[in-house]
C-alpha positions in Angstrom: -11.7 33.8 -12.4 -12.5 30.1 -13.8 -12.2 27.1 -11.7 -9.3 25.0 -13.0 -9.9 22.1 -10.9 -9.1 20.0 -7.6 -5.4 19.2 -6.7 -5.2 15.3 -6.7 -1.7 14.9 -5.6 1.8 16.2 -5.8 4.3 14.2 -8.4 7.6 12.8 -7.3 9.1 16.3 -9.1 6.9 18.6 -6.9 4.2 19.4 -9.6 0.5 19.4 -8.5 -1.5 17.0 -10.4 -5.1 18.7 -10.8 -7.9 17.0 -12.1 -9.2 19.8 -14.9 -12.4 21.1 -15.5 -11.4 23.1 -18.4 -8.0 23.0 -20.1 -6.2 26.1 -20.2 -3.0 26.8 -22.6 0.5 25.7 -21.4 2.0 28.8 -19.3 -1.2 30.0 -18.0 -1.0 31.4 -14.4 -2.6 29.5 -11.6 -4.2 31.0 -8.3 -5.7 29.7 -5.2 -9.2 30.7 -3.8 -7.6 33.8 -2.3 -6.5 34.9 -5.9 -2.9 34.5 -5.1 -0.5 33.2 -7.5 0.6 29.5 -6.9 2.4 28.7 -10.2 1.7 27.9 -13.8 0.7 25.2 -16.0 3.4 23.1 -17.0 1.6 20.3 -19.0 -1.6 18.6 -19.9 -1.6 14.9 -19.5 -4.1 11.8 -19.5 -6.9 11.1 -21.8 -8.9 13.7 -23.7 -12.3 13.5 -22.0 -10.7 13.6 -18.3 -7.2 15.6 -18.6 -5.0 16.4 -15.8 -3.2 19.5 -15.5 0.5 19.5 -14.1 1.2 22.8 -12.3 4.6 24.0 -11.6 4.4 25.7 -7.8 6.4 28.4 -7.1 8.2 26.8 -4.0 9.4 29.9 -2.6 6.1 30.9 -1.4 4.0 27.4 -1.4 4.7 24.1 -0.1 3.0 21.7 -2.7 1.6 19.3 0.1 -0.4 21.8 1.6 -2.4 22.5 -1.7 -3.6 18.9 -1.9 -7.6 18.7 -2.3 -7.9 22.5 -2.8 -9.5 24.3 -5.8 -7.3 26.1 -8.3 -8.4 28.6 -10.5 -6.9 30.4 -13.7 -7.4 33.6 -15.7 -9.6 32.3 -18.7 -9.4 33.9 -22.0 -9.8 37.8 -22.4 -13.5 38.6 -23.8 -13.0 40.6 -26.8 -14.7 44.0 -26.6 -17.6 44.7 -29.1 -16.6 47.3 -31.5 -18.8 50.3 -31.6 -20.4 51.7 -34.5 -19.2 55.2 -35.3 
């Protein structure tokens, strides 16, 4: 798992605004520190040098306000397997 960033605030639409350390693809799954699914990447906003990630939260399991200040994680790209020579 790779660190996505720290949750800064909750938007008026209920999305988490995360100060990004890395920028994942839209639609990537987002997890908490216990590797429990929190939601998915909804959008990337802000300047290129310091972007913010909007995370759509699964509200049936989480209250967005409870995640403010927490670190969130994402899977990251899959590593390619090395080819074996025959």
